[in-house]
Backbone as CSV, one residue per row, in Angstrom:
resi,resn,N_x,N_y,N_z,CA_x,CA_y,CA_z,C_x,C_y,C_z
1,MET,-71.716,-98.524,-82.298,-70.455,-100.020,-82.887,-71.176,-100.104,-83.989
2,LYS,-71.950,-100.185,-84.489,-72.967,-101.317,-85.609,-73.086,-100.724,-86.638
3,GLU,-73.458,-99.485,-86.192,-72.688,-98.398,-86.752,-72.307,-97.621,-87.482
4,THR,-71.053,-97.965,-86.821,-69.308,-97.565,-87.139,-69.206,-98.153,-88.684
5,LEU,-69.738,-99.737,-87.785,-69.447,-100.691,-89.338,-70.316,-100.894,-90.330
6,GLU,-71.345,-100.302,-90.216,-71.681,-99.811,-91.336,-71.709,-98.261,-92.264
7,LEU,-70.732,-97.507,-91.345,-70.870,-96.133,-92.931,-69.268,-97.031,-93.007
8,ILE,-68.303,-97.382,-92.748,-66.860,-97.521,-92.818,-67.757,-98.579,-94.096
9,LYS,-68.396,-99.778,-94.584,-68.660,-100.546,-95.633,-69.080,-99.737,-96.369
10,LYS,-70.042,-98.312,-95.843,-70.895,-96.779,-97.019,-69.504,-96.847,-98.092
11,TYR,-68.920,-96.071,-97.100,-67.736,-94.051,-97.270,-66.529,-95.136,-97.166
12,GLY,-66.020,-95.928,-96.457,-64.684,-96.758,-97.045,-63.964,-95.912,-96.613
13,ALA,-62.411,-95.736,-96.856,-61.512,-94.064,-96.721,-62.150,-93.355,-95.068
14,THR,-62.518,-92.540,-96.770,-63.716,-91.377,-95.544,-64.448,-91.825,-94.844
15,ALA,-64.778,-92.769,-93.823,-65.219,-92.392,-92.949,-64.705,-93.012,-91.573
16,VAL,-63.668,-93.471,-92.323,-62.487,-93.245,-91.112,-61.123,-92.890,-91.073
17,LEU,-61.381,-92.086,-91.532,-60.951,-89.955,-91.737,-61.614,-89.812,-91.173
18,VAL,-62.719,-89.944,-91.666,-63.484,-88.984,-89.708,-64.042,-89.641,-88.920
19,LEU,-64.725,-90.662,-88.519,-64.968,-91.620,-87.101,-63.295,-91.083,-86.956
20,TRP,-61.920,-91.417,-86.780,-60.124,-90.830,-86.937,-60.499,-89.319,-86.172
21,LEU,-60.947,-88.252,-87.480,-60.380,-87.166,-86.560,-61.554,-86.715,-85.902
22,TRP,-62.899,-86.890,-84.760,-63.665,-86.915,-84.888,-63.305,-87.295,-82.966
23,HIS,-62.083,-88.364,-83.046,-61.988,-89.390,-82.338,-60.707,-88.236,-81.417
24,THR,-60.236,-87.793,-82.251,-58.338,-87.164,-81.954,-58.584,-85.706,-81.555
25,HIS,-60.023,-85.180,-82.151,-60.625,-83.835,-82.375,-61.414,-84.533,-80.410
26,ASN,-61.641,-85.180,-80.093,-62.617,-85.094,-78.480,-61.588,-86.201,-77.631
27,ARG,-60.518,-86.107,-77.444,-58.879,-86.263,-77.241,-58.603,-84.902,-76.579
28,VAL,-57.919,-84.030,-78.051,-57.025,-83.074,-77.568,-58.685,-82.191,-76.714
29,ALA,-60.085,-82.233,-77.292,-61.090,-81.127,-76.584,-60.592,-81.907,-75.374
30,THR,-60.061,-82.469,-74.579,-60.600,-83.448,-73.015,-58.957,-82.626,-72.481
31,LEU,-58.561,-82.707,-73.281,-56.561,-82.434,-73.027,-56.731,-81.353,-72.599
32,GLU,-56.741,-80.482,-73.785,-56.588,-79.638,-73.968,-57.726,-78.031,-72.745
33,GLN,-58.688,-79.300,-72.191,-59.804,-78.006,-70.793,-59.087,-79.364,-69.549
34,LYS,-58.501,-80.110,-69.040,-57.891,-80.463,-68.058,-56.106,-79.268,-68.280
35,LEU,-55.386,-79.760,-69.914,-53.987,-78.417,-68.874,-54.882,-76.448,-68.525
36,PHE,-56.299,-76.381,-69.901,-56.616,-75.277,-68.792,-57.166,-75.020,-67.468
37,ASN,-57.604,-76.661,-67.193,-57.988,-76.401,-65.433,-56.402,-75.943,-64.575
38,CYS,-55.744,-76.793,-65.686,-54.253,-76.803,-64.444,-53.553,-75.071,-64.028
39,LEU,-54.223,-74.870,-65.254,-54.023,-73.612,-65.144,-54.433,-72.465,-64.199
40,GLU,-55.453,-72.545,-64.154,-56.829,-71.500,-63.807,-56.443,-71.980,-62.305
41,ARG,-55.878,-73.502,-61.764,-55.313,-73.911,-60.164,-54.279,-73.548,-60.077
42,ASP,-53.014,-73.231,-61.310,-51.881,-72.512,-60.430,-52.423,-70.832,-61.161
43,ARG,-52.657,-70.840,-61.103,-53.191,-69.006,-60.352,-53.982,-68.607,-59.457
44,TYR,-55.169,-69.424,-59.371,-55.825,-69.352,-58.260,-54.272,-69.194,-57.112
45,GLU,-54.240,-70.371,-57.159,-52.862,-70.833,-55.534,-51.658,-69.698,-56.085
46,GLN,-51.629,-69.742,-57.213,-50.217,-68.254,-57.076,-50.490,-67.239,-56.147
47,TYR,-52.372,-67.154,-55.938,-52.572,-65.105,-55.620,-53.331,-65.796,-54.352
48,TYR,-53.382,-66.677,-53.810,-53.896,-66.933,-52.905,-53.406,-67.861,-51.757
49,THR,-51.956,-67.973,-52.101,-51.409,-68.958,-51.179,-49.567,-68.453,-50.858
50,ARG,-49.585,-67.007,-51.323,-48.850,-66.410,-51.264,-48.867,-65.696,-49.950
51,PRO,-47.440,-65.908,-48.703,-48.294,-64.780,-47.822,-48.320,-63.839,-47.628
52,ASN,-48.514,-63.178,-47.816,-49.914,-61.661,-47.713,-47.947,-60.526,-46.753
53,GLU,-47.016,-60.020,-47.424,-46.302,-59.201,-46.941,-46.173,-57.649,-47.052
54,ALA,-46.040,-57.216,-46.272,-46.069,-55.601,-47.480,-44.335,-54.580,-46.355
55,ILE,-44.253,-54.445,-47.789,-43.527,-52.841,-47.516,-43.816,-51.791,-47.090
56,ILE,-42.744,-51.918,-45.869,-43.127,-50.041,-45.541,-41.570,-48.955,-45.715
57,PRO,-41.899,-48.456,-46.275,-40.946,-47.627,-45.964,-39.575,-46.920,-44.970
58,LYS,-38.925,-46.322,-45.137,-37.584,-47.295,-42.926,-38.376,-45.249,-43.264
59,LYS,-39.201,-44.314,-43.637,-39.456,-43.561,-43.302,-40.522,-43.886,-42.033
60,ILE,-41.559,-44.220,-42.449,-42.348,-43.945,-41.651,-42.071,-44.718,-41.282
61,GLU,-41.118,-46.437,-40.943,-40.868,-47.531,-39.943,-40.173,-46.279,-39.456
62,ASP,-38.774,-45.097,-39.476,-38.459,-44.702,-38.232,-39.249,-44.355,-36.996
63,GLU,-40.659,-43.438,-37.693,-41.633,-42.518,-37.424,-42.808,-42.939,-36.348
64,THR,-42.982,-44.039,-36.858,-43.311,-45.140,-35.603,-43.185,-45.163,-34.744
65,LYS,-41.555,-46.123,-34.875,-40.895,-46.023,-33.660,-40.654,-45.529,-32.281
66,SER,-40.214,-43.554,-33.064,-40.636,-42.819,-33.092,-41.757,-42.300,-31.711
67,ASN,-42.771,-42.524,-32.291,-43.781,-42.038,-31.108,-44.616,-42.878,-30.507
68,SER,-43.796,-43.834,-29.850,-44.004,-45.286,-28.995,-43.322,-44.589,-27.916
């Protein structure tokens, strides 16, 4: 904190803007990572939580029943 105040005293508004930009960048990077994780989790659930279904054509279904 002391270093931050010294930078602000030495460089003035430029230091404030640089610190604000750095802080904003860190917040956006964190948010971006959280959104990416959410997207990946959604993709994972989409592929692995759907019930497995097979579409059997009518012709094969009829042949199976007649062979039984």
